VOGU-3710 file (C-alpha; in Angstrom, 3 decimals, decimal comma):
1> mssnpltpiw> -74,861/-36,464/-23,877  -78,407/-34,953/-24,709  -79,092/-36,875/-28,261  -79,934/-40,238/-29,145  -77,301/-41,831/-31,181  -79,291/-44,599/-32,626  -81,220/-42,499/-34,759  -78,734/-42,078/-37,519  -78,273/-45,489/-37,792  -82,167/-46,251/-38,015
11> daynaskdaf> -82,706/-43,526/-40,566  -79,603/-45,259/-42,427  -81,159/-49,106/-42,239  -84,406/-47,186/-43,724  -82,383/-46,043/-46,370  -80,722/-49,066/-47,143  -84,242/-51,149/-47,029  -85,452/-48,667/-49,527  -82,304/-48,869/-51,983  -82,796/-52,960/-51,908
21> riakkainhp> -86,257/-52,344/-52,842  -85,729/-49,980/-55,546  -82,849/-52,161/-57,102  -85,243/-55,204/-56,672  -87,854/-53,027/-58,870  -85,411/-52,211/-61,261  -83,876/-55,324/-62,657  -87,785/-56,261/-63,153  -88,452/-53,486/-65,339  -86,301/-53,300/-68,471
31> eklillkktr> -86,781/-49,441/-69,030  -85,001/-48,976/-65,625  -82,238/-51,374/-66,255  -80,362/-47,780/-66,953  -80,122/-47,256/-62,951  -77,842/-50,642/-62,699  -75,693/-49,902/-65,387  -72,705/-49,318/-63,423  -73,492/-52,414/-60,528  -72,855/-55,644/-60,476
41> frlqsitdae> -76,596/-56,665/-61,061  -76,332/-55,437/-64,592  -74,147/-58,283/-65,505  -76,370/-61,010/-63,677  -79,586/-62,569/-65,068  -82,441/-61,309/-63,129  -82,753/-64,551/-60,911  -79,263/-64,038/-60,000  -79,507/-60,434/-59,041  -82,551/-60,563/-56,984
51> tsitqsaeit> -80,774/-63,470/-55,107  -78,148/-61,334/-55,057  -80,006/-58,462/-53,209  -82,089/-60,643/-51,025  -78,864/-62,064/-49,737  -77,254/-58,575/-49,670  -80,291/-57,480/-47,508  -80,309/-60,116/-45,371  -76,583/-59,732/-44,331  -77,111/-56,046/-44,154
61> edlfvlslws> -80,229/-57,077/-41,710  -77,798/-58,769/-39,502  -75,017/-55,683/-39,778  -77,503/-53,055/-38,301  -78,109/-55,022/-35,456  -74,675/-55,300/-34,564  -74,025/-51,504/-35,332  -76,970/-50,995/-33,253  -75,710/-52,838/-30,235  -72,130/-51,450/-30,599
71> tyerfvriyl> -73,708/-47,760/-30,662  -75,832/-48,216/-27,668  -73,026/-49,915/-25,977  -70,931/-46,875/-26,361  -73,734/-44,675/-25,335  -74,321/-46,559/-22,018  -70,596/-46,566/-20,830  -70,092/-42,884/-21,583  -73,563/-42,142/-19,705  -72,416/-44,410/-16,939
81> qqkgttlqti> -68,982/-42,236/-17,033  -70,936/-39,157/-16,819  -73,226/-40,142/-13,989  -69,836/-41,622/-12,006  -68,779/-37,532/-11,726  -70,553/-37,103/-8,724  -67,056/-39,211/-7,234  -65,468/-36,051/-7,861  -66,980/-34,717/-4,892  -66,045/-37,504/-2,287
91> qpailapsmy> -63,996/-36,799/0,780  -61,418/-36,456/1,055  -60,909/-34,484/-1,746  -57,395/-35,658/-2,571  -59,169/-38,955/-3,423  -61,787/-38,153/-5,661  -59,890/-37,357/-9,319  -58,133/-40,811/-8,862  -61,652/-42,551/-7,685  -63,025/-40,913/-10,568
101> tyfcdevefw> -60,366/-42,015/-13,015  -60,310/-45,269/-11,938  -64,360/-45,546/-12,217  -64,016/-44,483/-15,711  -61,505/-46,835/-16,808  -63,071/-49,750/-15,192  -66,577/-48,907/-16,984  -64,749/-49,722/-20,206  -63,728/-53,448/-19,222  -67,604/-54,104/-17,730
111> kpnqildllk> -69,163/-56,851/-19,683  -72,302/-55,753/-21,437  -74,394/-58,303/-19,295  -73,319/-56,764/-15,970  -74,257/-53,191/-17,328  -77,543/-54,684/-18,196  -77,950/-55,953/-14,865  -76,913/-52,954/-13,337  -79,672/-50,899/-15,206  -82,264/-53,609/-14,416
121> ktlftthshm> -81,846/-53,348/-10,647  -81,812/-49,823/-10,894  -83,820/-47,547/-13,469  -85,548/-50,658/-15,038  -87,066/-52,298/-12,013  -90,427/-51,903/-13,248  -89,361/-52,570/-17,293  -87,010/-55,529/-16,420  -88,325/-57,483/-19,634  -86,681/-54,839/-21,674
131> igqakqilay> -83,660/-55,708/-20,054  -84,260/-59,446/-20,986  -85,174/-58,581/-24,728  -81,864/-56,327/-24,765  -80,072/-59,553/-23,447  -81,227/-61,423/-26,637  -80,147/-58,724/-28,965  -76,663/-59,309/-27,056  -76,524/-62,751/-28,027  -77,532/-62,062/-31,590
141> rdwiahgknp> -74,901/-59,459/-31,726  -72,365/-61,904/-30,241  -73,352/-64,458/-32,792  -72,750/-62,240/-35,453  -70,000/-60,663/-34,389  -68,193/-64,056/-33,566  -68,875/-65,471/-37,198  -72,247/-66,942/-36,861  -71,415/-70,427/-35,729  -73,680/-72,741/-36,751
151> dkqpssnita> -73,111/-74,872/-33,510  -74,135/-71,980/-31,578  -77,345/-70,798/-32,904  -79,041/-67,783/-31,052  -81,881/-68,521/-29,175  -83,896/-65,731/-31,144  -83,598/-64,100/-34,515  -83,385/-60,525/-34,077  -84,396/-58,002/-36,656  -82,967/-54,280/-36,625
161> pfaykilnei> -86,383/-52,856/-36,280  -86,790/-55,107/-32,953  -83,323/-54,121/-31,793  -83,998/-50,504/-32,569  -87,188/-50,568/-30,772  -85,970/-52,179/-27,464  -82,372/-50,107/-27,648  -83,979/-47,075/-28,233  -86,740/-47,337/-25,519  -83,276/-48,032/-23,148
171> vetllln> -81,509/-45,118/-24,621  -84,331/-42,741/-24,132  -85,192/-43,958/-20,767  -81,497/-42,976/-19,960  -81,789/-39,612/-21,571  -84,447/-38,596/-19,447  -82,588/-39,824/-16,304
//
């Protein structure tokens, strides 16, 4: 694994932010309403359209946090499985393939917090705060993925730029190791 899988998501996030900004500008300029001809915003009042765009941007922000986390998590699992290939060199050699296969299967079932703790104890001993921030992102991701239960609010509101910054730093560190 040689490239950062978060980059395309970050690019899509920035494109969506631009699209929301352009849509907001278009509804406030009658000469630009042609841009919205085949959208639902054309049928709404300007206030309703602005509200709809704002709400859509907020929901999209959360969905990008979810996407960043899931892509990050898949990357880390694959990273660990690739690092585990050294298990194929253990002795006796007859045990090696089975042990590696077992390891790869088990990595799929490790809890994200366990993976973060492993990273904290190994590659991030001097930057353990990043793992703490990643755990906040995970808690926010869980809250989003499980329907935003109002009785179980996350301890912090995570934005896509914050999630990208932290998860990207972790991925870049892993790519160097």
